[in-house]
One Martini backbone bead per residue (centre of mass of N, CA, C, O) as a GRO file, in nm:
protein
  136
    1UNK     BB    1   8.553   5.035  -1.149
    2UNK     BB    2   8.747   4.978  -1.438
    3UNK     BB    3   8.553   4.876  -1.722
    4UNK     BB    4   8.497   4.624  -1.986
    5UNK     BB    5   8.292   4.473  -2.230
    6UNK     BB    6   8.337   4.236  -2.509
    7UNK     BB    7   8.296   4.163  -2.827
    8UNK     BB    8   8.372   4.015  -3.099
    9UNK     BB    9   8.495   4.083  -3.395
   10UNK     BB   10   8.331   3.963  -3.691
   11UNK     BB   11   8.085   3.829  -3.568
   12UNK     BB   12   7.768   3.684  -3.603
   13UNK     BB   13   7.804   3.471  -3.372
   14UNK     BB   14   7.734   3.481  -3.045
   15UNK     BB   15   7.779   3.330  -2.719
   16UNK     BB   16   7.630   3.522  -2.479
   17UNK     BB   17   7.908   3.659  -2.412
   18UNK     BB   18   8.174   3.798  -2.318
   19UNK     BB   19   8.506   3.752  -2.438
   20UNK     BB   20   8.596   4.019  -2.282
   21UNK     BB   21   8.777   4.185  -2.012
   22UNK     BB   22   8.849   4.511  -1.875
   23UNK     BB   23   9.060   4.591  -1.589
   24UNK     BB   24   9.097   4.822  -1.323
   25UNK     BB   25   9.232   4.747  -1.036
   26UNK     BB   26   9.107   4.571  -0.801
   27UNK     BB   27   9.087   4.223  -0.711
   28UNK     BB   28   8.859   3.950  -0.669
   29UNK     BB   29   8.864   3.608  -0.543
   30UNK     BB   30   8.610   3.378  -0.576
   31UNK     BB   31   8.519   3.115  -0.453
   32UNK     BB   32   8.359   2.844  -0.484
   33UNK     BB   33   8.022   2.816  -0.523
   34UNK     BB   34   7.787   2.646  -0.338
   35UNK     BB   35   7.487   2.443  -0.269
   36UNK     BB   36   7.458   2.607   0.016
   37UNK     BB   37   7.336   2.686   0.302
   38UNK     BB   38   7.365   2.851   0.606
   39UNK     BB   39   7.406   2.542   0.740
   40UNK     BB   40   7.558   2.354   0.508
   41UNK     BB   41   7.338   2.248   0.325
   42UNK     BB   42   7.226   2.080   0.072
   43UNK     BB   43   7.080   2.188  -0.229
   44UNK     BB   44   6.910   2.003  -0.454
   45UNK     BB   45   6.914   1.708  -0.482
   46UNK     BB   46   6.950   1.623  -0.824
   47UNK     BB   47   6.921   1.953  -0.892
   48UNK     BB   48   7.066   2.171  -1.102
   49UNK     BB   49   6.883   2.421  -1.080
   50UNK     BB   50   6.867   2.454  -0.772
   51UNK     BB   51   7.174   2.476  -0.738
   52UNK     BB   52   7.214   2.728  -0.915
   53UNK     BB   53   7.042   2.917  -0.749
   54UNK     BB   54   7.219   2.896  -0.493
   55UNK     BB   55   7.486   2.984  -0.614
   56UNK     BB   56   7.388   3.266  -0.702
   57UNK     BB   57   7.312   3.360  -0.418
   58UNK     BB   58   7.595   3.331  -0.298
   59UNK     BB   59   7.736   3.522  -0.496
   60UNK     BB   60   7.569   3.771  -0.427
   61UNK     BB   61   7.675   3.790  -0.136
   62UNK     BB   62   7.970   3.833  -0.206
   63UNK     BB   63   7.925   4.097  -0.357
   64UNK     BB   64   7.807   4.253  -0.121
   65UNK     BB   65   8.064   4.223   0.058
   66UNK     BB   66   8.227   4.388  -0.187
   67UNK     BB   67   8.057   4.617  -0.311
   68UNK     BB   68   7.921   4.462  -0.561
   69UNK     BB   69   7.818   4.399  -0.882
   70UNK     BB   70   7.760   4.204  -1.153
   71UNK     BB   71   7.939   4.401  -1.344
   72UNK     BB   72   8.214   4.323  -1.179
   73UNK     BB   73   8.224   4.070  -1.326
   74UNK     BB   74   8.506   3.924  -1.525
   75UNK     BB   75   8.491   3.610  -1.422
   76UNK     BB   76   8.408   3.261  -1.490
   77UNK     BB   77   8.359   2.931  -1.345
   78UNK     BB   78   8.178   2.637  -1.454
   79UNK     BB   79   8.067   2.355  -1.270
   80UNK     BB   80   7.946   2.029  -1.399
   81UNK     BB   81   7.752   1.756  -1.323
   82UNK     BB   82   7.705   1.575  -1.623
   83UNK     BB   83   7.536   1.619  -1.891
   84UNK     BB   84   7.438   1.821  -2.138
   85UNK     BB   85   7.172   1.899  -1.995
   86UNK     BB   86   7.305   2.002  -1.734
   87UNK     BB   87   7.478   2.221  -1.857
   88UNK     BB   88   7.248   2.379  -1.989
   89UNK     BB   89   7.081   2.432  -1.732
   90UNK     BB   90   7.295   2.584  -1.570
   91UNK     BB   91   7.360   2.803  -1.775
   92UNK     BB   92   7.074   2.918  -1.806
   93UNK     BB   93   7.036   2.992  -1.506
   94UNK     BB   94   7.277   3.178  -1.474
   95UNK     BB   95   7.197   3.381  -1.689
   96UNK     BB   96   6.911   3.448  -1.566
   97UNK     BB   97   7.023   3.569  -1.289
   98UNK     BB   98   7.250   3.808  -1.349
   99UNK     BB   99   7.526   3.766  -1.175
  100UNK     BB  100   7.724   3.861  -1.446
  101UNK     BB  101   7.565   4.048  -1.604
  102UNK     BB  102   7.565   4.297  -1.889
  103UNK     BB  103   7.698   4.111  -2.029
  104UNK     BB  104   7.812   3.830  -1.979
  105UNK     BB  105   8.070   3.718  -1.851
  106UNK     BB  106   8.337   3.573  -1.889
  107UNK     BB  107   8.336   3.211  -1.959
  108UNK     BB  108   8.353   2.874  -1.822
  109UNK     BB  109   8.238   2.550  -1.918
  110UNK     BB  110   8.235   2.251  -1.711
  111UNK     BB  111   8.274   1.911  -1.718
  112UNK     BB  112   8.243   1.690  -1.440
  113UNK     BB  113   8.261   1.415  -1.216
  114UNK     BB  114   8.324   1.596  -0.950
  115UNK     BB  115   8.271   1.733  -0.628
  116UNK     BB  116   8.320   1.814  -0.290
  117UNK     BB  117   8.021   1.730  -0.248
  118UNK     BB  118   7.783   1.529  -0.180
  119UNK     BB  119   7.569   1.591  -0.461
  120UNK     BB  120   7.723   1.788  -0.620
  121UNK     BB  121   7.670   1.983  -0.943
  122UNK     BB  122   7.763   2.288  -0.861
  123UNK     BB  123   8.010   2.550  -0.954
  124UNK     BB  124   8.129   2.896  -0.881
  125UNK     BB  125   8.370   3.113  -0.993
  126UNK     BB  126   8.530   3.449  -0.934
  127UNK     BB  127   8.602   3.765  -1.083
  128UNK     BB  128   8.645   4.091  -0.924
  129UNK     BB  129   8.599   4.428  -0.976
  130UNK     BB  130   8.704   4.691  -0.790
  131UNK     BB  131   8.662   4.984  -0.629
  132UNK     BB  132   8.910   5.203  -0.546
  133UNK     BB  133   8.725   5.396  -0.362
  134UNK     BB  134   8.677   5.159  -0.135
  135UNK     BB  135   8.974   5.062  -0.035
  136UNK     BB  136   9.077   4.770  -0.148
   0.00000   0.00000   0.00000
């Protein structure tokens, strides 16, 4: 991947993630990763942090399958069911996981009323810049 992440110029308070990323080469679009284990069972019912941990682990596996590391993530969208505390908890856990590199990739955090699986509280989709040398 050829790319870079940047903070906005002229701001004194940064949002804690890169505000934009520039990438050249092929991109992979990773479907929303859900808090499901290898058997398809929901992990952490009612626990937004446990579900975020599982979502990050699943996204890490998708990156490995793409031969990409977290710094190749150029964009995420984070969907969370719940109140402000749930959004904050999911966001904090996702940032702590390092799954979207450093600085954290540009991202949008959304509060939603429900997700695809009964009891699901968190989902994250991603855009990943691939290394053209890998023949992608």
